[in-house]
KOLDO-77270 format. One record per residue: residue in one letter; x, y, z of N, C-alpha, C in turn. Coordinates in steps of 0.001 Angstrom, whole numbers. Layout:
REM residues N
A:X:Y:Z:X:Y:Z:X:Y:Z
...
***
This chain:
REM residues 266
M:-20470:15972:-7774:-20413:14364:-7746:-19141:13658:-7107
L:-19439:12418:-6420:-17913:12367:-5847:-17727:11155:-6678
T:-16542:11039:-7145:-16113:9859:-7914:-14726:9422:-7529
I:-14617:8376:-8479:-13103:7625:-8199:-12265:7927:-9663
T:-11023:8728:-9434:-10560:8980:-10444:-9207:8512:-10475
E:-8645:7763:-9718:-7288:6673:-10150:-7834:5686:-8975
L:-7029:4624:-9221:-6792:3303:-8871:-5608:2843:-8762
F:-4994:2442:-7703:-3582:1917:-7648:-3124:667:-7099
L:-2613:121:-7480:-2002:-1504:-7063:-469:-1293:-6986
Y:-537:-1934:-5481:1047:-2164:-5263:1641:-3857:-4635
P:1680:-4628:-5776:1518:-6081:-5611:3064:-6191:-4375
L:3960:-5712:-4789:5143:-5748:-3800:5193:-4861:-3043
K:5222:-4868:-1672:5464:-3911:-683:6583:-2912:-757
S:6447:-1823:-853:7401:-618:-1168:7503:-559:-2788
A:7429:-1452:-3756:7722:-1165:-5112:6994:-318:-5814
A:7336:-14:-6876:6467:742:-7827:5043:524:-8018
A:4279:1932:-7851:2509:1524:-8134:2237:1187:-9767
L:1350:330:-9598:719:115:-10798:-503:701:-11032
P:-1059:1810:-11955:-2272:2199:-12000:-3201:1516:-12653
L:-4589:1355:-12441:-5705:549:-12914:-6752:1431:-13042
T:-7159:955:-14166:-8715:1511:-14588:-9919:620:-13944
Q:-9701:-731:-13490:-10906:-1136:-12922:-10141:-2198:-11757
A:-10614:-2650:-10596:-10016:-3377:-10026:-11087:-4278:-9063
Q:-10640:-5630:-8726:-11378:-6323:-7724:-10978:-6188:-6186
V:-12075:-5577:-5744:-11708:-5508:-4374:-12043:-6823:-3586
E:-11207:-7273:-2772:-11329:-8317:-1613:-11364:-8017:-268
P:-11861:-8736:604:-11432:-8633:2122:-9995:-7817:2632
L:-8901:-8447:1673:-7753:-7950:2214:-6942:-6975:1341
G:-8176:-6200:393:-8141:-5190:-25:-8030:-5343:-1565
V:-7370:-4468:-2739:-7157:-4524:-3862:-6704:-5873:-4507
E:-7474:-7034:-5353:-6817:-8309:-5590:-5512:-8061:-5619
H:-4530:-8578:-5645:-3196:-8791:-5735:-2354:-7793:-4641
D:-2897:-6525:-4172:-2099:-5967:-3651:-1402:-5965:-2777
R:-461:-6019:-2087:665:-5942:-1290:693:-7565:-563
R:507:-8423:-1853:743:-9701:-1284:2271:-10631:-1375
W:3054:-9720:-1927:4479:-10123:-1611:5337:-9056:-793
M:6320:-9591:-154:6885:-8626:554:8591:-8775:435
V:9514:-8293:772:10916:-8599:851:11411:-8419:2301
A:11828:-9248:2851:12291:-9655:4137:13619:-9682:4216
E:13982:-9670:5666:15338:-9893:6553:15621:-11424:6229
P:16732:-12359:6228:16730:-13546:6466:16088:-14046:7748
D:15900:-12841:8685:15418:-13466:10081:13922:-13465:10111
G:13413:-12781:9428:11813:-12463:8977:11546:-11252:9126
T:12475:-10218:9503:12087:-8576:9673:11902:-7903:8543
F:10323:-7385:8477:10081:-6939:7099:10913:-5718:6911
I:11064:-5322:5104:11766:-4524:4740:11041:-3671:3759
T:10922:-2156:3849:10333:-1230:3102:11073:-294:2477
G:10543:826:1829:11294:1669:1258:11782:2941:2382
R:11232:2756:3273:12005:3877:4299:13414:3352:4681
R:13615:2156:4600:15322:2081:4887:15825:1710:3372
D:15112:1114:2384:15756:776:1081:14824:1506:-158
P:15084:2939:-362:14257:3521:-1173:14506:2788:-2522
A:15679:1797:-2733:15818:1025:-4292:14552:663:-4427
L:13923:-33:-3267:12355:-869:-3764:11693:25:-4700
L:11520:1197:-4407:10846:1792:-5379:10799:1680:-6832
R:12396:1346:-7718:12752:1240:-8600:12194:-51:-9263
I:11717:-1158:-8238:11100:-2492:-8809:9813:-2166:-9555
Q:9815:-2868:-10554:8209:-3245:-11195:8168:-4561:-10669
A:6613:-4632:-9967:6319:-5711:-9882:4845:-5729:-10698
V:4649:-7187:-11319:3508:-7213:-12170:2966:-8663:-11865
P:1536:-8746:-11422:1251:-9825:-10686:248:-10505:-12028
S:369:-11741:-11793:-644:-12702:-12600:-1537:-13979:-11878
T:-2297:-14612:-12775:-3062:-15636:-11910:-1892:-16459:-11311
T:-519:-16822:-12134:-95:-17635:-11537:1406:-16938:-11206
G:1212:-16152:-10763:2664:-15380:-10127:3237:-14338:-10235
L:4344:-13591:-10065:4699:-12279:-10283:5989:-12043:-11139
R:5796:-11188:-11948:6816:-10675:-12910:7845:-9532:-12110
L:8897:-9729:-11993:9988:-8916:-11139:10968:-8060:-12034
S:10921:-6897:-12448:11998:-5986:-13194:12382:-4921:-12759
A:13545:-4824:-12553:14509:-3619:-12251:15738:-3375:-12887
P:15971:-1856:-12872:17493:-1748:-13831:18672:-2487:-13787
G:19272:-3125:-14375:20238:-3694:-14089:20417:-5212:-14313
L:19212:-5687:-14427:18729:-6951:-14248:17906:-7502:-14950
P:17886:-8797:-15266:16796:-9364:-16321:15424:-9631:-15216
S:14136:-9506:-16031:13210:-9851:-15428:13113:-11276:-15088
L:12474:-11640:-13804:12357:-12565:-13399:10896:-13110:-13011
E:10264:-14364:-13576:8848:-14859:-13318:8966:-15684:-11898
V:8322:-15110:-10749:8179:-16108:-9593:6936:-16630:-9740
P:6808:-17665:-9456:5521:-18377:-9106:4838:-18422:-7938
V:3538:-18493:-7650:3025:-18576:-6551:3571:-19566:-5443
P:3826:-19594:-4608:4393:-20589:-3557:3655:-21889:-3414
P:3751:-23297:-3671:2842:-24244:-3381:2550:-24258:-2049
R:1441:-24908:-1886:1026:-25078:-579:2012:-25378:543
D:2707:-26255:-14:3871:-27036:967:5131:-26281:1179
A:5110:-24936:671:6344:-24586:258:6846:-23906:1777
P:8505:-24069:1912:8873:-23625:3189:8258:-22101:3437
R:8178:-21972:4979:7464:-20965:5660:8896:-19937:6079
L:8169:-18767:6586:9255:-17822:7181:8392:-16951:8303
E:8517:-16932:9597:8006:-16331:10475:8198:-14912:10284
I:7309:-13822:10200:7516:-12954:9687:7229:-11639:10684
S:7952:-10630:10967:7834:-9622:11946:7381:-8237:11112
I:6139:-7901:11289:5950:-6710:10784:5287:-5945:11202
W:5739:-4405:11642:5263:-3823:12887:5293:-4448:14090
D:3850:-4255:14818:3824:-5299:16157:3254:-6806:15815
D:3455:-6976:14461:2415:-8075:13979:3482:-9404:13730
T:3384:-10623:14077:4161:-11535:13814:3461:-12454:13013
C:3766:-13086:12225:2579:-14522:11157:3925:-15085:10359
S:3111:-16219:9875:3914:-16864:9050:3674:-17056:7600
A:4558:-16587:6695:4200:-16662:5124:5434:-17351:4687
A:4486:-17727:3364:5433:-18595:2277:6082:-18008:1839
R:7574:-18726:1826:9008:-18098:943:8290:-18661:-661
A:9072:-17543:-1079:8696:-17413:-2677:10005:-18409:-3342
G:11018:-19030:-2818:12296:-19566:-3025:13420:-18972:-3358
E:14406:-20100:-3782:15712:-19590:-3835:16258:-18468:-5350
A:15436:-18823:-6483:15489:-17864:-7426:14926:-16081:-7320
A:13845:-16414:-6454:13630:-14817:-6033:14741:-13816:-4997
D:14776:-15239:-4268:15814:-14146:-2937:17044:-14036:-3892
A:17710:-14846:-4517:18740:-14604:-5255:18714:-13026:-6083
W:17383:-13361:-6853:17235:-11632:-7629:17611:-10610:-6987
L:16084:-10706:-5736:16522:-9110:-5232:17775:-9254:-4138
S:18584:-10197:-3643:19538:-9656:-2861:20592:-9131:-3753
A:20549:-9852:-5390:21374:-8908:-5962:20971:-7659:-6331
F:19997:-7174:-6285:19336:-6054:-6758:19750:-5005:-5417
L:19563:-5313:-4164:19669:-4615:-3039:21242:-4749:-2563
G:22215:-5672:-2495:23319:-5927:-2428:23427:-6355:-1008
R:22505:-7143:-744:22660:-8347:702:21656:-9112:616
P:21772:-10197:1565:21001:-11389:1300:19569:-10566:2001
V:18554:-11060:1044:17348:-10844:1913:16391:-11998:1168
C:15164:-12268:1286:14034:-12940:857:12802:-12501:483
L:11952:-13379:-470:10672:-12760:-885:9613:-14062:-200
V:8513:-12783:266:7607:-14142:1143:6268:-13342:350
Y:5318:-14267:656:4157:-14394:64:3140:-14536:846
V:1518:-13895:949:729:-14034:1576:-175:-15120:1082
D:-387:-16309:1614:-1096:-17407:1030:-2327:-17514:1921
E:-2819:-18864:1626:-4150:-18920:2466:-4301:-19507:3670
R:-2825:-19632:4303:-2299:-20143:5541:-2305:-18910:6487
M:-1808:-17872:6046:-1297:-16596:6630:-2632:-16212:7439
E:-2122:-15599:8755:-3163:-15087:9365:-2562:-13575:9902
R:-3099:-12714:9685:-2781:-11559:10365:-3938:-10431:10315
P:-4374:-10612:11653:-5613:-9360:11995:-5374:-7889:11758
V:-6113:-7217:11333:-6449:-5752:11382:-6182:-5466:13192
D:-5894:-4091:13433:-5801:-4000:14847:-7242:-3955:15218
P:-7415:-4590:16539:-9004:-4484:16594:-9479:-3364:17267
Q:-8511:-2613:17659:-9163:-1201:18071:-9728:-384:16679
Y:-9494:-705:15652:-9908:-113:14317:-11025:-1002:13726
S:-11265:-2348:13896:-11817:-3530:12931:-12711:-4338:13814
A:-13289:-5029:12971:-14248:-6355:13303:-13561:-7569:13610
P:-14156:-8241:14660:-13565:-9708:14386:-13626:-9999:13196
G:-12430:-10976:12731:-12570:-11464:11306:-11753:-10473:9841
D:-11375:-9255:10540:-10755:-8539:9518:-9388:-8766:9600
K:-8934:-8917:8580:-7561:-9410:7861:-6842:-8037:7136
V:-5089:-8501:6962:-4707:-7712:6199:-3378:-8398:5751
G:-3059:-8091:4430:-1838:-8726:3891:-677:-8110:4487
F:346:-7716:3612:1734:-6900:3994:1587:-5399:4060
A:-25:-4592:3738:-79:-3316:3935:470:-3065:5236
D:881:-1749:5751:1108:-1473:6872:319:-1797:7969
G:-1158:-1732:7548:-2044:-2153:8874:-3581:-2251:8317
F:-3990:-1950:7094:-5386:-1849:6615:-5121:-2641:5184
P:-6411:-2824:4862:-6549:-3144:3001:-6651:-2088:2315
L:-6884:-997:2429:-7107:62:1662:-6617:1164:2118
L:-6194:2184:1129:-5675:3521:1551:-6277:4651:602
L:-7247:5619:1231:-7942:6225:115:-7489:7845:776
L:-7529:8870:-483:-7281:9827:-294:-8154:10896:-1679
S:-8370:11738:-1147:-8995:12715:-2095:-8097:13845:-2819
R:-8391:14059:-4120:-7230:15221:-4812:-7843:16306:-4011
A:-8556:16665:-3613:-8658:18275:-3188:-7941:18179:-1630
S:-7839:17084:-1018:-6368:17281:163:-5130:17488:-400
L:-5124:16917:-1506:-3421:16803:-2098:-3275:18170:-2541
A:-4401:18789:-3421:-4247:20409:-4036:-4238:21217:-2959
A:-4858:20968:-1649:-4580:21885:-135:-3256:21894:101
L:-2710:20569:-30:-1124:20471:893:-352:21275:-95
N:-789:20874:-1630:388:21703:-2597:449:22985:-2708
Q:-645:23592:-2148:-684:25186:-1968:63:25431:-972
R:533:24524:-342:1524:25247:859:3179:24508:671
L:3081:23997:-436:4409:23570:-1015:5271:24597:-1762
A:6396:24792:-1660:7221:25273:-2635:7342:24334:-3578
R:7523:23073:-3764:7729:22256:-4883:6453:21123:-4631
P:5362:21174:-5563:4155:20407:-5513:4918:18927:-5574
V:3635:18148:-4633:4242:16555:-4602:2961:15861:-5767
S:3549:14340:-5817:2179:13812:-6615:1563:13158:-5725
L:48:12135:-6363:-305:11182:-5455:547:10175:-4915
L:1497:9987:-5596:2251:8548:-5621:3334:8951:-4185
H:3195:10066:-3814:4204:10200:-2790:3379:9518:-1551
F:2338:9211:-1596:1365:8692:-342:789:7481:-728
R:988:6997:-1994:758:5655:-2105:-459:4573:-1616
P:-1522:5992:-2109:-3031:5406:-2221:-3477:4388:-3072
N:-4745:3807:-2408:-5417:2534:-3477:-6308:3391:-4243
L:-7406:4190:-3448:-8405:4817:-3862:-8422:6332:-3980
V:-8193:7190:-5290:-8529:8478:-4870:-9674:8849:-5214
V:-10329:10143:-4843:-11631:10598:-5246:-11732:12003:-5601
E:-12538:12303:-5990:-12594:13898:-6247:-14287:14054:-6486
G:-14176:15525:-6208:-15554:16158:-6059:-15961:16783:-4638
C:-15029:16748:-3660:-15456:16738:-2310:-14329:18109:-1978
E:-14527:18659:-888:-14088:19479:-71:-12395:18965:275
P:-11500:19699:638:-10084:19152:1235:-10359:18864:2737
F:-9873:17484:2748:-10125:16414:3745:-11338:16248:4555
A:-12198:16279:3509:-13786:16107:3568:-13753:14537:4184
E:-12603:13575:3678:-12361:12100:4047:-12421:11915:5364
D:-11949:13149:5991:-11656:12820:7723:-12970:12486:8553
T:-14205:12945:7891:-15759:12879:8215:-16519:11665:7827
W:-15770:10769:6645:-16580:9906:6326:-16273:8623:7342
K:-17434:7620:7663:-17477:6708:8002:-17618:5550:7030
R:-18797:5300:6191:-19236:4607:5513:-19420:5162:3865
L:-18722:4139:2969:-18983:4226:1601:-19443:3240:687
L:-20290:3579:-477:-20695:2719:-1171:-20551:2907:-2521
I:-19816:2150:-3197:-19362:2172:-4466:-19622:988:-5242
G:-20863:1356:-6362:-21522:-64:-6955:-21975:-567:-5690
S:-21327:-2053:-5952:-22104:-2735:-4872:-21064:-2970:-3710
V:-19892:-2110:-3859:-18576:-2567:-2886:-19274:-1526:-1723
E:-18980:-1926:-492:-19143:-1189:711:-17609:-1418:1443
L:-17409:-124:1820:-16029:157:2636:-16572:1219:4152
E:-15709:638:4794:-15303:1514:6548:-14295:2307:6402
V:-14599:3305:6617:-13541:4411:6839:-13243:3875:8140
V:-12026:3544:8865:-11670:3519:10160:-10800:4095:10913
S:-9877:4798:10397:-8961:5679:11087:-8138:6251:10197
P:-7624:7684:10189:-6586:8521:9569:-5426:7602:9343
C:-4565:8022:8292:-3473:7417:8071:-2220:8076:8440
A:-1171:7558:9416:-181:8103:9817:1099:7909:8875
R:1385:9158:8663:2597:9265:7314:4133:9338:7992
C:4632:8801:7141:6165:8398:7668:7078:8943:6675
V:8492:8830:6823:9445:9715:6012:9514:8923:4287
L:8811:7671:4302:8747:7514:2609:7835:8286:1888
T:7011:9250:2662:6554:10296:1764:7738:11266:1182
T:8467:11399:1878:9601:12292:1233:10809:11698:305
F:10137:10822:-281:11234:9846:-1483:10446:10238:-2485
D:10962:11067:-3696:10077:10744:-4696:10027:9508:-5536
P:8779:9078:-5785:8620:7782:-6370:9356:7551:-7604
L:9657:8691:-8451:9988:8134:-9798:11721:8240:-9497
T:12315:9207:-8888:13753:9313:-8759:14454:8484:-7446
Q:13465:8360:-6621:13732:7751:-5472:14799:8587:-4608
E:14857:9811:-5130:15772:11000:-4176:14838:11511:-3119
R:15495:11548:-1771:14776:12306:-696:14989:13817:-492
D:13410:14238:-393:13295:15696:-501:14617:16225:907
P:15628:17122:675:16336:17548:1404:15927:18438:2416
E:14246:18894:2425:13745:19746:2998:12683:19120:4023
G:13059:17799:3386:12197:16780:4237:10340:16831:3881
E:10477:17499:2846:8844:17758:2355:8504:16497:1598
P:7318:16034:1606:6333:17231:2173:5735:16923:3571
L:6356:15885:4538:6147:15390:5641:6461:16919:6688
R:7246:17659:6459:7350:18820:7112:6215:19864:7126
T:5810:19991:6265:4423:20815:6187:3184:20430:6568
L:3120:19101:6422:2130:18023:6783:2474:18179:8430
T:3332:17882:8929:3321:18230:10570:2711:19501:11036
A:3133:20484:10149:2502:22201:11031:964:22106:11067
F:510:21230:10049:-1094:21358:10191:-1685:20394:10020
R:-1321:19052:10339:-2084:17827:10354:-1579:16837:11145
R:-1199:17294:12306:-498:16560:13642:-1606:16469:14371
Q:-1537:14830:14692:-3045:14538:15626:-2342:13581:16508
Q:-2116:13713:18059:-1562:12614:18793:-208:12094:18479
N:582:13395:18351:2195:13176:17827:2503:12374:16841
K:1129:12128:15810:1435:11779:14491:856:12537:13478
V:1422:12160:12266:1269:13221:11137:358:12562:10258
M:-1220:12956:10050:-2268:12110:9372:-2823:12460:8097
F:-2343:11857:6661:-3071:12053:5417:-3763:11134:5051
G:-4848:11181:4547:-5476:10079:3807:-6281:9303:4768
Q:-6825:8153:4550:-7936:7335:5438:-7478:5771:5374
N:-7451:5026:6273:-7104:3413:6367:-9086:3466:6009
V:-8953:1970:5434:-10218:1734:4992:-10443:94:5109
V:-11472:-500:5595:-11620:-1906:5486:-12734:-2333:4808
V:-12641:-3661:4211:-13502:-3792:3056:-15154:-4748:3851
R:-16184:-4295:3731:-17214:-4678:4085:-18343:-5388:3462
R:-18173:-5292:2124:-18594:-6054:790:-18083:-5947:-451
P:-17377:-6888:-550:-16261:-6889:-1987:-16803:-6949:-3107
G:-16372:-6504:-4033:-16661:-6210:-5401:-15776:-5768:-6544
K:-16384:-5041:-7332:-15554:-4611:-8616:-15777:-3011:-8373
L:-14407:-2349:-8784:-14560:-953:-8616:-13947:-484:-10237
Q:-14229:271:-10173:-13597:1058:-11642:-13487:2900:-11755
V:-12417:3181:-12153:-12297:4513:-12199:-13796:5117:-13012
G:-14141:6685:-12382:-15356:7078:-12805:-16656:6674:-12153
D:-16506:5516:-10970:-17880:5222:-10260:-17902:6202:-9384
A:-19527:6556:-8874:-19742:7375:-8016:-19413:6907:-6832
V:-19220:7328:-5798:-18832:7176:-4242:-20178:7969:-3742
E:-20671:7305:-3016:-21992:7504:-1816:-21276:7466:-530
V:-21282:8452:180:-21079:8573:1724:-22401:8366:2313
L:-22307:6908:3029:-23853:6666:3854:-23525:7233:4871
E:-22610:7444:5617:-22498:7627:7160:-21000:8339:6962
***
């Protein structure tokens, strides 16, 4: 039986993962997932690819905002910005959109941690960022995730990769939202539509992997051999990109929990 074995949430883009036992899935993905992001003062987005120290930040969401914690700093409660909050034009990959600024206290906290001026922005109801129309339907949107609301990975695919590695890596090297078990390695490459309880998902494209996979999510140290990306390049290269896991959009929102059965509709 194909089942969900792990659910993960990343409230702040590139910050530490939060494991969940259940999750509300919205059109933008898991509730609270990547709704906050660190940016340069000019609006250029920042990720762990450039600043692996972001992986050390714990960001815990609530109905009223976000609690930030990191080594060497007191925790900070950041309220959800009000509707009339100042805005910042954000550049994230090929997209440009207007996001709400979280305020001076959050900016100062993150700037102190990273050692240079940065700011914190939030996905509010006024922000519009469409999913790439090549892989989506009209009206599909995404928050601060790289390109799609959800990322899915099977445990069998991770096991197949680890058989090729001298030092096995964890799921968190790949930052999935949904992890499934009960299929052959890379079976997710063939899936198009999934039903999990009342939640319907569309698998739209393989996920192109980047250098962030070479950073240990616990120590933030980069693998000196460039693993696992180096090994993935040898057998998962497609169209000059290295693919591992699948990008997913939400067709029918609802609630998921660990142990739910996954039905492949197509």
